[in-house]
C-alpha positions in Angstrom: 12.0 -13.0 8.9 11.0 -10.7 11.8 14.4 -11.5 13.4 16.1 -10.2 10.3 14.2 -6.9 10.5 15.4 -6.7 14.1 19.0 -7.1 13.0 18.6 -4.4 10.5 17.3 -1.6 12.7 19.3 -2.4 15.9 22.4 -1.1 14.2 20.7 2.3 13.6 20.9 4.9 16.3 18.4 7.4 14.7 14.9 6.1 15.6 13.3 8.1 12.9 15.6 6.6 10.2 15.3 3.2 11.7 11.5 3.4 11.5 11.7 4.5 7.9 13.9 1.5 7.1 11.6 -0.8 8.9 8.7 0.4 6.9 10.6 0.0 3.6 11.5 -3.5 4.5 7.8 -4.3 5.0 7.0 -2.5 1.8 9.5 -4.8 0.0 7.8 -7.9 1.6 4.4 -6.7 0.3 5.9 -6.2 -3.1 7.3 -9.7 -2.9 3.8 -11.2 -2.0 2.3 -9.3 -5.0 5.0 -10.6 -7.3 4.6 -14.2 -6.1 0.9 -14.1 -6.7 1.3 -12.6 -10.2 -0.3 -9.2 -9.3 2.2 -7.6 -11.8 0.4 -9.2 -14.7 -2.3 -6.5 -14.2 -0.6 -4.0 -11.8 2.1 -1.4 -12.5 4.3 0.2 -9.8 4.2 3.9 -9.8 4.9 6.9 -7.4 7.5 7.9 -4.9 8.1 4.5 -3.6 8.7 3.2 -7.1 11.5 5.8 -7.4 13.0 4.7 -4.2 13.1 1.0 -5.1 14.0 1.3 -8.8 16.4 4.3 -8.8 17.5 4.6 -5.1 16.2 8.2 -4.5 17.3 9.3 -1.1 13.8 9.8 0.2 11.7 7.3 2.0 7.9 6.9 1.3 4.8 5.8 3.2 2.7 4.5 0.4 2.8 1.8 -2.3 1.0 3.1 -5.4 0.0 1.2 -8.4 -2.1 1.6 -11.5 -3.8 -1.1 -13.6 -1.9 -1.6 -16.9 -5.2 -1.6 -18.6 -8.4 0.1 -17.2 -11.4 -2.2 -16.6 -9.3 -5.4 -16.1 -9.7 -7.7 -12.9 -7.5 -6.2 -10.3 -7.8 -8.9 -7.5 -7.2 -6.2 -4.8 -8.9 -7.8 -1.9 -7.3 -11.2 -2.4 -3.8 -9.8 -2.7 -4.2 -7.9 0.6 -5.6 -11.0 2.2 -2.7 -13.0 1.1 -0.2 -10.4 2.3 -1.9 -10.3 5.7 -1.8 -14.1 6.0 1.9 -14.1 5.1 2.8 -11.6 7.8 0.6 -13.4 10.4 2.5 -16.6 9.7 5.7 -14.9 10.7 4.5 -13.7 14.0 3.5 -10.1 13.1 0.4 -8.5 14.6 -1.4 -6.5 11.9 -4.8 -5.4 10.5 -5.7 -4.5 7.0 -8.6 -2.3 6.2 -9.6 -2.4 2.5 -11.7 0.2 0.8 -12.9 -0.9 -2.7 -15.7 1.5 -3.3 -13.8 4.2 -5.2 -11.9 4.2 -8.5 -8.6 4.2 -6.5 -8.8 1.2 -4.2 -6.9 1.4 -1.1 -5.8 -0.7 1.9 -4.3 0.6 5.2 -1.9 -2.0 6.5 -1.2 -1.4 10.2 1.5 -3.2 12.2 0.5 -3.1 15.8 3.2 -2.8 18.4 6.0 -3.4 16.0 7.8 -0.2 16.7 7.7 -0.9 20.4 9.0 -4.4 19.8 11.9 -3.1 17.7 12.7 -0.5 20.5 11.8 2.4 18.2 8.8 3.6 20.3 8.0 3.8 24.1 4.3 3.3 23.2 3.1 -0.3 22.8 0.0 0.8 21.0 1.9 2.8 18.3 1.3 1.4 14.8 3.5 1.4 11.8 1.3 2.0 8.7 1.6 1.4 4.9 -1.0 2.6 2.5 -1.5 0.5 -0.6 -3.5 2.1 -3.6 -4.3 0.9 -7.1 -5.9 3.2 -9.7 -8.4 1.1 -11.5 -9.0 3.8 -14.2 -5.6 5.2 -14.9 -5.0 7.9 -17.7 -3.9 6.4 -20.9 -0.5 6.8 -22.5 1.9 5.4 -20.0 5.1 3.7 -21.1 5.6 0.4 -19.1 8.8 -1.5 -18.4 9.9 -4.4 -16.2 13.1 -4.3 -13.9 14.7 -6.7 -11.6 15.9 -5.0 -8.3 17.2 -6.1 -5.0 15.8 -4.3 -2.1 15.7 -6.5 1.0 14.5 -9.2 -1.4 14.7 -9.9 -5.0 11.9 -8.2 -6.9 10.8 -8.3 -10.5 8.7 -5.1 -10.9 6.6 -4.0 -13.6 6.6 -0.1 -13.5 6.1 3.2 -15.5 9.1 4.1 -17.5 11.1 7.2 -16.6 9.1 9.6 -18.7 5.8 8.4 -17.3 7.1 8.4 -13.7 8.0 12.1 -14.2 4.6 12.8 -15.8 2.9 11.2 -12.7 4.9 13.6 -10.3 4.1 16.6 -12.4 0.5 15.7 -12.3 0.6 15.6 -8.6 2.3 18.9 -8.3 -0.1 20.5 -10.7 -3.4 19.0 -9.3 -3.0 18.6 -5.5 -5.1 21.0 -3.5 -2.5 21.1 -0.8 1.3 21.3 -0.7 3.2 18.1 -0.3 6.9 18.7 0.2 7.8 15.1 -0.7 6.6 15.8 -4.3 8.8 19.0 -4.4 11.9 17.1 -3.2 11.2 14.4 -5.8 11.0 17.1 -8.6 14.4 18.5 -7.6 15.7 14.9 -7.7 14.4 14.5 -11.2 15.8 17.7 -12.4 19.2 17.2 -10.9 19.7 14.2 -13.3 20.3 15.9 -16.7 20.1 12.5 -18.3 16.5 12.0 -17.2 14.1 12.2 -20.1 11.4 14.8 -20.3 7.8 13.9 -19.2 5.5 11.8 -21.1 3.3 14.6 -22.3 0.5 12.5 -23.5 0.1 10.8 -20.1 0.5 14.1 -18.3 -2.3 15.8 -20.3 -4.6 12.8 -20.0 -4.1 12.7 -16.2 -4.9 16.4 -15.9 -7.9 16.1 -18.0 -9.1 13.4 -15.6 -8.7 15.5 -12.5 -9.1 19.0 -13.6 -11.2 18.8 -16.8 -10.4 20.8 -20.0 -7.8 23.5 -19.5 -4.3 24.4 -20.7 -2.6 21.8 -22.9 0.9 21.2 -21.7 3.7 20.8 -24.2 7.5 20.1 -24.2 7.9 23.9 -24.4 5.6 25.2 -21.6 5.5 22.5 -18.8 8.4 23.9 -17.0 7.0 27.3 -16.8 3.6 26.1 -15.6 5.2 24.0 -12.9 7.4 27.0 -11.9 4.3 29.1 -11.5 2.8 26.6 -9.1 6.2 26.2 -7.2 6.3 29.9 -6.8 3.1 30.0 -4.7 4.2 27.4 -2.1 4.7 28.1 1.5 8.3 26.8 1.8 8.1 26.2 5.5 5.3 23.7 4.8 7.4 22.0 2.1 10.3 21.5 4.3 8.2 20.3 7.3 6.5 17.7 5.2 9.6 16.2 3.6 12.1 16.4 6.5 11.1 13.1 8.3 11.6 11.1 5.0 15.1 12.3 3.9 18.1 10.1 4.4 20.5 13.1 4.5 19.1 16.2 6.2 21.9 18.2 4.5 20.0 17.8 1.2 17.4 20.2 2.5 19.9 23.0 2.4 19.7 23.0 -1.4 16.0 22.5 -1.5 15.0 26.1 -1.8 12.2 27.7 -4.0 14.9 29.7 -5.8 17.1 26.7 -6.7 14.1 24.7 -7.9 12.7 27.5 -10.1 16.2 28.0 -11.5 16.4 24.3 -12.3 13.1 24.5 -14.2 13.7 27.7 -16.0 17.5 28.4 -16.0 18.3 32.1 -15.5 15.5 33.4 -17.6 12.9 33.6 -14.8 9.3 34.4 -15.5 6.6 36.9 -14.9 4.4 36.0 -11.9 1.2 35.3 -13.9 -1.6 33.2 -12.7 -1.4 29.6 -14.0 -4.3 28.2 -16.0 -3.6 24.5 -14.8 
């Protein structure tokens, strides 16, 4: 299977793009391991990588994010990570997995040692290719859940948030992060550019905001766009573009990722008065 990965990347002249595709292949293999060990009976795929695998968004992602379908159930996190590691070792990969289970959001850092050098994508033998795996063991309530079969390097049967709930998760990130993450901003533009995409799961969004920010403004189908636009208006756009640039398939897309365009997509031509958000 490592030979297959080599065949994929050797055809790509852009080393950054080749590295993103190599990471995505390894993400698919981790998802395959989770699937084969019945993780999706309890886990649900969420986040930016879910968008990529399910709906082919033209942005790569570093992390694999999951939520438990039901808070308080057995998550099996350590065992799943152990099985993933053993599978890769059996195929000749060199890797380490550092698992952290002490917090509500359990995490594992999967580091493939020397792989980029072996693939000819880095001159440094010690450089690692990393994937972070997270599972929220106490997710906010109210998510809609679906199952989809997709082919992304391998055949995957993924249990995941529905479209409204995925959008709600992205809006929660934009409204609650203490730092600007350009990848979230790009994803929002991608959501809004599809006029058939349903509105956010408001129940899930409010429950998520209450978990992270406590009591505050209640979002509704009528006010969420304005509240997000207020946050967007405060962003340092150079930081937005710097963060997202390495993960975009087509750099030309960044020409339309402007603050003005995004606020117009949120509010139309009506604009808004620059008041302080309560979110």
